[in-house]
VEXDREN-2710 file (C-alpha; in Angstrom, 1 decimal):
% VEXDREN-2710
k/r/px/py/pz
1/UNK/54.0/0.5/56.0
2/UNK/56.7/-0.9/58.6
3/UNK/59.9/-2.5/56.9
4/UNK/62.6/-3.8/59.4
5/UNK/65.8/-5.3/57.7
6/UNK/68.7/-6.8/59.6
7/UNK/70.1/-4.5/62.6
8/UNK/72.3/-1.4/61.8
9/UNK/74.4/0.9/63.2
10/UNK/71.9/3.6/62.4
11/UNK/72.4/6.9/64.7
12/UNK/69.6/9.2/63.0
13/UNK/66.0/8.7/62.5
14/UNK/64.6/11.3/59.9
15/UNK/60.9/12.2/60.9
16/UNK/57.8/14.0/59.4
17/UNK/54.3/14.4/60.7
18/UNK/51.3/16.1/59.1
19/UNK/49.1/17.4/61.6
20/UNK/45.3/18.8/61.8
21/UNK/46.7/22.3/62.8
22/UNK/50.0/24.3/64.1
23/UNK/49.2/23.8/68.1
24/UNK/50.5/20.5/69.8
25/UNK/48.4/20.8/72.9
26/UNK/45.4/21.3/70.9
27/UNK/45.7/19.7/67.1
28/UNK/46.5/16.1/66.4
29/UNK/48.9/14.0/64.1
30/UNK/47.3/12.5/61.1
31/UNK/50.1/10.8/59.4
32/UNK/53.8/9.9/60.7
33/UNK/57.0/8.7/58.6
34/UNK/60.4/7.8/60.0
35/UNK/63.3/6.4/58.3
36/UNK/66.6/5.3/60.2
37/UNK/70.1/6.4/58.7
38/UNK/73.6/5.7/59.3
39/UNK/76.3/8.5/59.0
40/UNK/76.8/7.5/55.3
41/UNK/73.1/8.2/54.6
42/UNK/72.0/4.1/54.3
43/UNK/68.7/3.5/55.1
44/UNK/67.8/1.0/57.9
45/UNK/64.3/0.8/59.0
46/UNK/61.4/2.6/57.8
47/UNK/57.8/3.4/59.0
48/UNK/55.0/5.3/57.4
49/UNK/51.3/5.2/58.5
50/UNK/48.0/7.3/58.7
51/UNK/46.7/8.3/62.0
52/UNK/43.0/8.2/63.0
53/UNK/43.0/11.4/65.2
54/UNK/39.5/10.8/66.3
55/UNK/38.7/14.5/65.2
56/UNK/38.4/17.0/62.3
57/UNK/41.5/16.8/60.1
58/UNK/41.8/20.7/59.5
59/UNK/43.5/22.2/56.6
60/UNK/42.6/19.1/54.1
61/UNK/43.8/21.5/51.1
62/UNK/47.3/21.3/52.4
63/UNK/47.7/17.6/53.4
64/UNK/44.7/16.2/51.5
65/UNK/44.0/13.6/54.5
66/UNK/40.4/13.7/54.7
67/UNK/38.0/11.9/57.2
68/UNK/37.4/9.3/54.6
69/UNK/41.2/8.6/54.1
70/UNK/41.8/8.4/57.7
71/UNK/38.9/6.1/58.6
72/UNK/40.0/2.4/59.6
73/UNK/43.7/3.7/60.1
74/UNK/45.3/3.3/63.4
75/UNK/45.2/5.3/66.4
76/UNK/48.4/6.8/67.6
77/UNK/48.6/4.5/70.7
78/UNK/48.4/1.7/68.3
79/UNK/51.2/3.1/66.2
80/UNK/53.3/4.1/68.9
81/UNK/55.2/0.6/69.6
82/UNK/56.4/0.5/66.3
83/UNK/57.6/4.2/66.1
84/UNK/59.2/4.1/69.4
85/UNK/61.0/1.2/68.1
86/UNK/62.6/3.5/65.4
87/UNK/62.9/6.6/68.0
88/UNK/64.9/4.8/70.7
89/UNK/68.6/5.6/71.2
90/UNK/68.6/7.7/68.0
91/UNK/68.8/11.6/67.3
92/UNK/65.7/12.4/65.7
93/UNK/66.1/14.7/62.5
94/UNK/63.5/17.0/61.2
95/UNK/62.6/20.4/59.2
96/UNK/61.7/22.5/62.1
97/UNK/62.2/19.8/64.5
98/UNK/60.6/21.7/67.4
99/UNK/57.5/21.4/65.6
100/UNK/57.4/17.6/64.9
101/UNK/58.9/16.8/68.5
102/UNK/56.2/18.8/70.0
103/UNK/53.4/17.2/68.4
104/UNK/54.9/13.3/68.7
105/UNK/55.5/14.1/72.4
106/UNK/52.0/15.5/73.0
107/UNK/50.8/12.3/71.2
108/UNK/52.9/10.3/73.4
109/UNK/51.7/11.9/76.6
110/UNK/47.9/11.3/75.4
111/UNK/48.8/7.4/74.7
112/UNK/50.4/7.4/78.4
113/UNK/54.1/6.3/76.9
114/UNK/57.1/7.9/77.2
115/UNK/58.7/9.1/74.2
116/UNK/62.2/7.7/73.9
117/UNK/63.8/10.6/72.1
118/UNK/66.6/12.5/74.0
119/UNK/68.2/14.4/71.2
120/UNK/67.0/16.2/68.0
121/UNK/68.4/18.0/65.0
122/UNK/66.8/20.7/62.9
123/UNK/67.7/20.6/59.4
124/UNK/66.4/24.4/58.9
125/UNK/68.9/25.0/61.4
126/UNK/71.6/23.0/59.8
127/UNK/71.0/25.0/56.7
128/UNK/71.2/28.4/58.3
129/UNK/74.5/27.3/59.9
130/UNK/75.9/26.3/56.4
131/UNK/74.6/29.5/54.5
132/UNK/74.4/28.1/51.0
133/UNK/73.5/30.5/48.4
134/UNK/69.7/30.1/48.5
135/UNK/66.7/32.4/48.7
136/UNK/65.2/30.8/51.5
137/UNK/65.7/27.3/53.5
138/UNK/62.3/25.5/52.7
139/UNK/62.2/21.6/52.0
140/UNK/61.4/22.3/48.2
141/UNK/64.6/25.0/48.1
142/UNK/67.0/22.6/49.8
143/UNK/65.5/19.7/47.4
144/UNK/66.3/21.8/44.2
145/UNK/69.7/22.7/45.7
146/UNK/70.9/18.8/46.0
147/UNK/69.1/18.0/43.1
148/UNK/66.6/15.7/45.1
149/UNK/63.3/14.7/43.3
150/UNK/60.1/15.8/45.3
151/UNK/57.3/13.8/44.3
152/UNK/54.3/14.6/46.9
153/UNK/54.8/17.8/49.0
154/UNK/53.0/17.4/52.6
155/UNK/53.2/13.7/52.1
156/UNK/54.8/12.4/55.2
157/UNK/56.9/9.5/53.8
158/UNK/57.7/11.6/50.6
159/UNK/59.0/14.5/52.8
160/UNK/60.9/12.4/55.1
161/UNK/62.6/10.7/52.0
162/UNK/63.5/13.8/50.7
163/UNK/64.8/15.2/54.0
164/UNK/66.7/12.0/54.5
165/UNK/68.5/13.0/51.3
166/UNK/68.8/16.7/52.2
167/UNK/70.3/15.7/55.9
168/UNK/73.0/13.3/54.3
169/UNK/74.3/16.0/51.7
170/UNK/74.2/18.6/54.3
171/UNK/76.0/16.8/57.1
172/UNK/78.7/15.8/54.5
173/UNK/79.1/19.6/53.6
174/UNK/79.3/20.4/57.5
175/UNK/81.9/17.5/58.0
176/UNK/83.9/19.2/55.1
177/UNK/83.7/22.7/56.9
178/UNK/84.3/21.3/60.3
179/UNK/81.1/22.7/61.5
180/UNK/79.4/20.7/64.2
181/UNK/75.8/19.5/63.6
182/UNK/73.2/21.4/65.4
183/UNK/72.1/18.6/67.7
184/UNK/70.1/19.8/71.0
185/UNK/68.8/18.0/74.0
186/UNK/64.9/17.4/74.0
187/UNK/64.5/19.0/77.5
188/UNK/60.6/19.6/77.6
189/UNK/59.8/23.4/77.8
190/UNK/55.9/23.1/77.9
191/UNK/53.8/26.5/77.1
192/UNK/53.1/28.2/80.4
193/UNK/49.6/29.0/78.6
194/UNK/48.5/25.5/77.1
195/UNK/44.8/26.6/77.7
196/UNK/45.3/30.5/76.7
197/UNK/42.2/32.3/75.4
198/UNK/43.0/33.6/71.7
199/UNK/43.4/37.0/71.8
200/UNK/40.5/39.0/69.5
201/UNK/41.2/42.3/68.6
202/UNK/39.0/44.9/70.5
203/UNK/37.4/48.1/68.6
204/UNK/37.0/50.0/71.8
205/UNK/39.7/51.9/73.9
206/UNK/40.5/50.8/77.2
207/UNK/38.6/52.7/79.9
208/UNK/40.5/51.6/82.9
209/UNK/39.5/49.6/86.1
210/UNK/35.9/48.6/86.6
211/UNK/34.1/51.2/89.2
212/UNK/31.2/49.1/90.8
213/UNK/29.1/52.3/90.9
214/UNK/29.4/52.9/87.1
215/UNK/29.4/49.2/86.0
216/UNK/31.3/47.6/82.9
217/UNK/32.2/49.8/79.9
218/UNK/33.2/48.3/76.6
219/UNK/36.7/48.0/75.9
220/UNK/37.6/47.0/79.5
221/UNK/40.2/44.1/80.0
222/UNK/39.1/41.0/81.7
223/UNK/41.0/38.3/83.1
224/UNK/39.5/35.0/83.9
225/UNK/40.9/32.6/86.8
226/UNK/40.0/29.4/88.3
227/UNK/37.0/27.0/87.4
228/UNK/34.1/28.2/85.5
229/UNK/30.5/26.8/85.3
230/UNK/30.4/27.8/81.5
231/UNK/33.2/26.4/79.8
232/UNK/36.3/29.1/79.8
233/UNK/36.7/29.5/75.9
234/UNK/32.7/29.9/75.5
235/UNK/32.8/32.3/78.4
236/UNK/35.5/34.3/76.9
237/UNK/33.6/34.3/73.8
238/UNK/30.4/35.8/75.5
239/UNK/32.4/38.6/77.1
240/UNK/34.3/39.3/73.8
241/UNK/30.8/39.7/72.1
242/UNK/29.9/42.1/74.5
243/UNK/32.7/44.4/73.6
244/UNK/35.2/43.5/76.5
245/UNK/38.7/42.7/76.1
246/UNK/39.4/39.1/77.2
247/UNK/43.4/38.6/78.0
248/UNK/45.4/35.6/79.9
249/UNK/47.2/37.5/82.2
250/UNK/46.9/40.4/84.9
251/UNK/48.7/43.5/84.2
252/UNK/48.6/47.2/85.0
253/UNK/45.8/47.5/82.0
254/UNK/43.4/45.0/83.7
255/UNK/40.0/46.3/84.4
256/UNK/38.6/43.3/86.1
257/UNK/39.6/40.0/87.3
258/UNK/36.8/37.0/87.3
259/UNK/37.0/34.4/90.2
260/UNK/34.2/32.7/91.6
261/UNK/36.4/31.2/94.4
262/UNK/36.5/33.8/97.3
263/UNK/39.4/31.8/99.0
264/UNK/41.6/31.7/95.8
265/UNK/45.2/32.7/96.1
266/UNK/46.0/32.2/92.3
267/UNK/48.8/34.4/91.0
268/UNK/45.8/36.5/88.9
269/UNK/43.9/37.0/92.0
270/UNK/47.2/38.1/93.8
271/UNK/48.1/40.3/91.2
272/UNK/44.5/41.7/91.1
273/UNK/44.7/42.7/94.8
274/UNK/48.4/44.1/94.3
275/UNK/46.8/46.6/91.5
276/UNK/43.8/47.4/93.4
277/UNK/41.4/45.7/91.1
278/UNK/37.9/44.4/91.5
279/UNK/37.6/40.4/91.9
280/UNK/34.1/39.4/90.7
281/UNK/32.3/36.0/90.5
282/UNK/31.2/34.6/86.9
283/UNK/27.8/35.4/87.8
284/UNK/28.4/38.9/88.7
285/UNK/30.3/39.5/85.4
286/UNK/27.5/37.7/83.5
287/UNK/25.1/40.3/85.2
288/UNK/27.0/43.3/84.6
289/UNK/27.2/42.5/80.9
290/UNK/23.8/42.8/80.3
291/UNK/24.1/46.7/81.3
292/UNK/27.5/47.2/79.6
293/UNK/27.9/50.9/78.6
294/UNK/29.1/51.8/74.9
295/UNK/33.0/52.0/74.7
296/UNK/35.0/55.0/72.8
297/UNK/36.3/53.9/69.5
298/UNK/39.8/53.4/69.1
299/UNK/41.6/56.1/66.9
300/UNK/42.3/55.0/63.7
301/UNK/46.1/55.2/62.5
302/UNK/46.9/58.0/60.4
303/UNK/48.3/56.4/56.8
304/UNK/51.9/57.3/56.2
305/UNK/52.6/56.5/52.5
306/UNK/55.7/54.3/52.6
307/UNK/57.6/53.6/48.9
308/UNK/60.1/51.3/49.9
309/UNK/63.4/51.5/47.5
310/UNK/64.5/48.5/45.8
311/UNK/67.4/47.2/47.2
312/UNK/70.3/48.8/46.6
313/UNK/73.1/46.9/45.1
314/UNK/75.9/46.4/47.5
315/UNK/78.9/48.6/46.3
316/UNK/82.5/48.7/47.0
317/UNK/85.9/46.9/45.8
318/UNK/84.8/43.7/47.7
319/UNK/80.9/43.8/47.0
320/UNK/79.1/40.8/47.9
321/UNK/82.1/39.2/49.2
322/UNK/81.7/36.6/52.7
323/UNK/84.7/37.3/54.8
324/UNK/85.5/35.4/58.1
325/UNK/87.5/37.2/60.4
326/UNK/89.8/34.9/62.6
327/UNK/92.2/35.8/65.5
328/UNK/92.9/39.0/67.2
329/UNK/91.0/40.5/70.2
330/UNK/87.5/41.1/70.6
331/UNK/88.0/45.0/69.9
332/UNK/90.2/44.3/66.9
333/UNK/87.6/41.8/65.3
334/UNK/84.9/44.4/65.7
335/UNK/86.9/47.2/63.8
336/UNK/87.9/45.0/60.9
337/UNK/84.3/43.8/60.5
338/UNK/83.2/47.4/60.3
339/UNK/85.8/48.0/57.7
340/UNK/84.8/45.1/55.7
341/UNK/81.1/46.5/55.7
342/UNK/82.6/49.8/54.3
343/UNK/84.2/47.7/51.4
344/UNK/80.9/46.3/50.6
345/UNK/81.6/42.7/52.1
346/UNK/79.4/40.5/54.6
347/UNK/81.1/39.6/57.7
348/UNK/80.7/35.8/58.7
349/UNK/80.6/34.5/62.1
350/UNK/81.1/30.8/60.8
351/UNK/83.1/29.2/58.1
352/UNK/80.2/28.3/56.1
353/UNK/79.5/27.4/52.5
354/UNK/79.6/31.0/51.3
355/UNK/82.7/32.2/52.5
356/UNK/85.2/33.2/49.9
357/UNK/88.0/35.0/52.1
358/UNK/89.2/34.8/55.7
359/UNK/90.8/37.8/57.4
360/UNK/93.5/36.8/59.4
361/UNK/94.4/38.6/62.7
362/UNK/97.3/38.0/65.2
363/UNK/96.8/34.4/66.4
364/UNK/94.3/33.6/63.5
365/UNK/96.8/31.3/61.9
366/UNK/96.5/28.9/64.7
367/UNK/92.6/28.7/64.6
368/UNK/91.7/24.9/64.2
369/UNK/89.5/26.0/61.0
370/UNK/92.7/26.9/59.2
371/UNK/93.1/23.6/57.6
372/UNK/89.9/23.9/56.2
373/UNK/90.7/27.4/54.8
374/UNK/93.8/26.1/52.9
375/UNK/92.0/22.8/51.7
376/UNK/88.9/24.9/50.1
377/UNK/91.7/27.3/48.8
378/UNK/89.9/30.5/50.1
379/UNK/91.6/33.6/49.8
380/UNK/93.8/34.8/52.8
381/UNK/93.8/38.5/53.8
382/UNK/95.5/40.5/56.3
383/UNK/94.5/43.7/58.1
384/UNK/96.8/45.6/55.9
385/UNK/95.0/44.5/52.9
386/UNK/91.6/45.9/54.4
387/UNK/93.6/49.1/55.0
388/UNK/94.8/49.4/51.3
389/UNK/91.3/48.4/50.1
390/UNK/89.8/51.5/52.1
391/UNK/92.0/53.9/50.1
392/UNK/89.8/54.2/46.9
393/UNK/92.5/55.8/44.9
394/UNK/94.5/52.7/44.7
395/UNK/91.8/50.0/43.9
396/UNK/94.6/47.9/42.2
397/UNK/95.8/47.1/45.8
398/UNK/92.7/45.3/46.7
399/UNK/93.2/41.4/46.5
400/UNK/89.7/40.8/45.6
401/UNK/87.6/41.3/42.8
402/UNK/83.7/42.1/42.9
403/UNK/81.6/39.1/42.8
404/UNK/78.3/38.6/41.2
405/UNK/75.4/39.4/43.0
406/UNK/74.2/36.6/45.3
407/UNK/70.7/35.1/45.3
408/UNK/70.6/36.1/49.0
409/UNK/71.3/39.7/48.4
410/UNK/69.8/42.0/51.1
411/UNK/70.6/45.1/52.9
412/UNK/73.3/44.8/55.3
413/UNK/72.3/46.9/58.2
414/UNK/74.8/48.5/60.5
415/UNK/73.8/49.1/64.1
416/UNK/70.9/51.6/64.5
417/UNK/70.1/51.2/60.8
418/UNK/66.4/51.3/59.6
419/UNK/64.4/49.9/56.8
420/UNK/60.7/50.1/55.9
421/UNK/58.9/47.0/55.2
422/UNK/56.8/46.6/52.3
423/UNK/53.3/46.4/52.9
424/UNK/53.1/43.0/51.4
425/UNK/55.8/41.4/54.2
426/UNK/53.6/40.6/56.9
427/UNK/55.0/37.1/57.9
428/UNK/59.1/36.7/58.4
429/UNK/61.5/35.2/60.7
430/UNK/64.3/37.0/62.5
431/UNK/67.0/34.3/63.1
432/UNK/70.2/34.8/65.1
433/UNK/73.3/32.8/64.9
434/UNK/76.8/32.9/66.6
435/UNK/80.1/31.1/66.4
436/UNK/79.5/27.2/65.8
437/UNK/83.0/26.4/66.5
438/UNK/83.1/28.0/70.0
439/UNK/82.1/26.4/73.3
440/UNK/78.3/25.8/73.5
441/UNK/76.8/28.6/75.7
442/UNK/73.3/28.8/77.2
443/UNK/71.9/31.4/75.0
444/UNK/68.2/32.4/74.8
445/UNK/66.5/34.3/72.0
446/UNK/63.1/36.2/73.5
447/UNK/60.7/38.6/72.0
448/UNK/58.7/41.5/73.8
449/UNK/55.5/42.9/72.5
450/UNK/55.3/46.6/73.8
451/UNK/52.4/49.1/73.9
452/UNK/53.0/52.7/73.4
453/UNK/54.1/53.1/77.0
454/UNK/57.2/50.7/76.1
455/UNK/55.7/47.9/78.5
456/UNK/54.1/44.7/77.4
457/UNK/50.1/44.7/77.7
458/UNK/50.1/41.3/79.7
459/UNK/52.7/38.7/80.3
460/UNK/51.8/36.5/77.5
461/UNK/53.5/39.3/75.4
462/UNK/56.9/38.2/77.0
463/UNK/57.7/35.1/74.3
464/UNK/60.4/32.9/75.7
465/UNK/61.4/29.4/76.1
466/UNK/58.6/28.3/78.7
467/UNK/56.0/30.4/76.6
468/UNK/57.2/30.0/73.1
469/UNK/54.1/31.6/71.3
470/UNK/51.3/34.2/71.8
471/UNK/47.9/32.8/72.0
472/UNK/47.2/34.5/68.5
473/UNK/50.1/33.2/66.6
474/UNK/51.5/36.8/65.9
475/UNK/54.9/35.7/67.4
476/UNK/56.6/32.4/67.8
477/UNK/59.9/30.8/68.5
478/UNK/61.3/29.0/65.6
479/UNK/64.8/27.9/64.8
480/UNK/65.8/25.0/67.0
481/UNK/69.9/25.1/67.0
482/UNK/72.4/25.0/69.8
483/UNK/74.1/28.1/68.1
484/UNK/71.0/29.1/65.9
485/UNK/67.4/30.5/67.2
486/UNK/64.9/32.6/65.8
487/UNK/61.4/34.1/66.0
488/UNK/58.6/34.3/63.3
489/UNK/56.4/37.2/63.3
490/UNK/53.0/37.6/61.6
491/UNK/52.3/41.4/61.8
492/UNK/48.8/40.9/60.4
493/UNK/47.8/38.8/63.6
494/UNK/49.5/41.5/66.1
495/UNK/47.1/43.4/68.2
496/UNK/46.2/46.8/67.5
497/UNK/47.7/48.4/70.8
498/UNK/51.0/46.9/70.4
499/UNK/53.5/49.3/68.8
500/UNK/56.7/47.6/69.1
501/UNK/58.2/44.1/69.1
502/UNK/61.8/43.9/70.6
503/UNK/63.8/40.6/69.6
504/UNK/66.5/40.0/72.2
505/UNK/69.0/37.2/73.5
506/UNK/70.0/36.4/76.7
507/UNK/73.2/34.3/78.1
508/UNK/72.4/32.3/81.2
509/UNK/74.8/31.9/84.1
510/UNK/78.1/34.1/84.6
511/UNK/78.8/33.8/80.7
512/UNK/78.6/37.3/78.7
513/UNK/78.2/38.3/75.0
514/UNK/81.9/38.7/75.1
515/UNK/82.4/35.0/75.5
516/UNK/79.4/34.5/72.5
517/UNK/81.2/36.7/70.1
518/UNK/79.6/38.5/67.2
519/UNK/75.8/37.7/66.5
520/UNK/74.6/37.4/62.9
521/UNK/71.2/38.3/62.1
522/UNK/69.0/37.1/59.3
523/UNK/65.4/38.7/58.4
524/UNK/63.5/36.7/55.9
525/UNK/60.2/36.1/54.3
526/UNK/58.9/33.2/52.7
527/UNK/60.7/33.5/49.5
528/UNK/63.4/35.9/50.0
529/UNK/66.0/37.7/52.6
530/UNK/65.1/40.9/53.7
531/UNK/68.0/41.9/55.6
532/UNK/71.1/40.9/57.5
533/UNK/73.3/42.3/60.1
534/UNK/76.3/41.5/62.1
535/UNK/76.3/42.9/65.8
536/UNK/79.5/42.4/67.7
537/UNK/80.1/45.3/70.0
538/UNK/78.8/43.5/73.4
539/UNK/81.6/42.7/75.8
540/UNK/80.1/42.4/79.4
541/UNK/76.6/42.4/78.8
542/UNK/74.5/39.4/79.5
543/UNK/71.3/40.7/77.4
544/UNK/71.6/42.1/74.0
545/UNK/68.6/43.7/72.0
546/UNK/69.0/42.4/68.7
547/UNK/66.5/44.2/66.6
548/UNK/62.8/45.5/66.8
549/UNK/60.1/46.0/64.4
550/UNK/57.6/49.1/65.0
551/UNK/54.8/50.7/63.7
552/UNK/55.1/53.9/61.4
553/UNK/51.5/54.9/60.8
554/UNK/49.9/52.0/58.9
555/UNK/53.1/50.3/58.2
556/UNK/56.1/48.8/60.0
557/UNK/59.8/49.5/60.0
558/UNK/63.0/47.4/61.3
559/UNK/65.7/48.5/63.0
560/UNK/69.1/46.6/64.0
561/UNK/69.8/47.5/67.5
562/UNK/72.8/46.0/69.2
563/UNK/72.4/47.4/72.4
564/UNK/73.4/45.3/75.6
565/UNK/72.9/45.0/79.3
566/UNK/74.9/43.9/82.2
567/UNK/72.0/42.3/84.2
568/UNK/70.2/39.2/83.2
569/UNK/66.9/38.1/81.3
570/UNK/64.8/38.6/84.5
571/UNK/65.9/42.3/84.8
572/UNK/65.3/42.7/81.2
573/UNK/61.7/41.1/81.4
574/UNK/60.8/43.4/84.4
575/UNK/62.2/46.4/82.5
576/UNK/59.5/45.6/79.9
577/UNK/56.8/45.5/82.6
578/UNK/56.5/41.7/82.7
579/UNK/55.8/40.5/86.4
580/UNK/58.3/38.3/87.5
581/UNK/57.5/36.0/90.4
582/UNK/60.2/35.2/93.0
END
């Protein structure tokens, strides 16, 4: 379907794609829908079409797009001209926009045409910025919030239609709060590991480097460099089946590197030489596999019985109130946010939809958000009100009354606080956000997967903008906003040798986290919020450890950190064992 009415001044194009999988470099677009909108939400042009990808359609049970349904549909290169007409000159809007944009970008590359999109907006990031009182930010939950009928979930056109209405309502709410929309530039950051070998759990302990006089031992770590006679993935499967641990990059844990080109000067071969490792040919490794020696099984983890307590109701005279601090020095704001937590309140870093009170410190009455505070009739507090409220002997002096528990209630973690994750909590996100009304600063959220030695096992265990996911899908960057970023974790996929996952943030250039201000953390599963925190003690630091998820026996724990360093992201990566090339 392609409908083009009279020309309009549409700024936005809402897009949804259904795909054969989750990885843009490997999987394909099966259907695409696009709807253009103006600032008032009026629909202009529309496109909706199935796409014949020429491959297996993947999870049919989710999208319902069988080979039979797709047979006879246009190829992407045939549909691209119509789609480009809608994309050109407009900001692309999508729910988890980096996903949709990544797939469309790859399809345009395959079709040998340039995707005209220069900016995009993620409605997931927009919803997190607005902070409505919701249990999660899925498309279906937002549709219920705005009373929008959703007819066919995972149908590209119906999802785009629903999202167009969600975006219109959300943008109006953002304007009423003077919150800028989270529009980001589409600078392409293609993964460093587009053809990476999926990690497969190895049951054997790593016996160390290859000794030519002994031969291969099960559990040894193997890295492949350069062209191979046997297709690389098939070769990796053969080595894995023999009991070897095939990795994507060379590290201190690597046992042997496979490279058939004796003149190779690849990064992997150079690092192998630096570590004093053997470099063998493809034929040599296949010969050695025939006489591989048995390995030593990895020790089983000792079960630790964890009975997570039910979330403790927030107590205090200001329980569950969302309070925004405006004005004051950095130190004064840090102190007051700490006192608000003691009162049971939840400090906010933005004037979002759930804020019910504003604490004004010196100079705060001149904040440009003040007219919206007055317009919304929010309670205005002074530092003296907080001090009086902390004296529990005189509760009548507190100007706020307890509020009914919110849908999003979850433990508010102070710096260093720890919670046990329930055994059923395997997939969740850790999202960071900061002042949306301040200057746009180059902040990047990253993650490190660390071994017992507190270093990465290989460079792929450093997840950042240029390598946004591990090959096994255990950790991936998600939220795509200019003041919101996040990481998705699937603990069921984390390799056995990884003991700890550290999520951090870094400011590029000469800026510091004193310029960024308080960072709000939200940890949430698919259905509910797990924990929140506000980290605001940083001043001169350029990197900030936000949180860590670590093993406790057979279970996992989460800790809010808030520790900063004055050096940059490169130094932080080196500290965790990443080999950073000059």
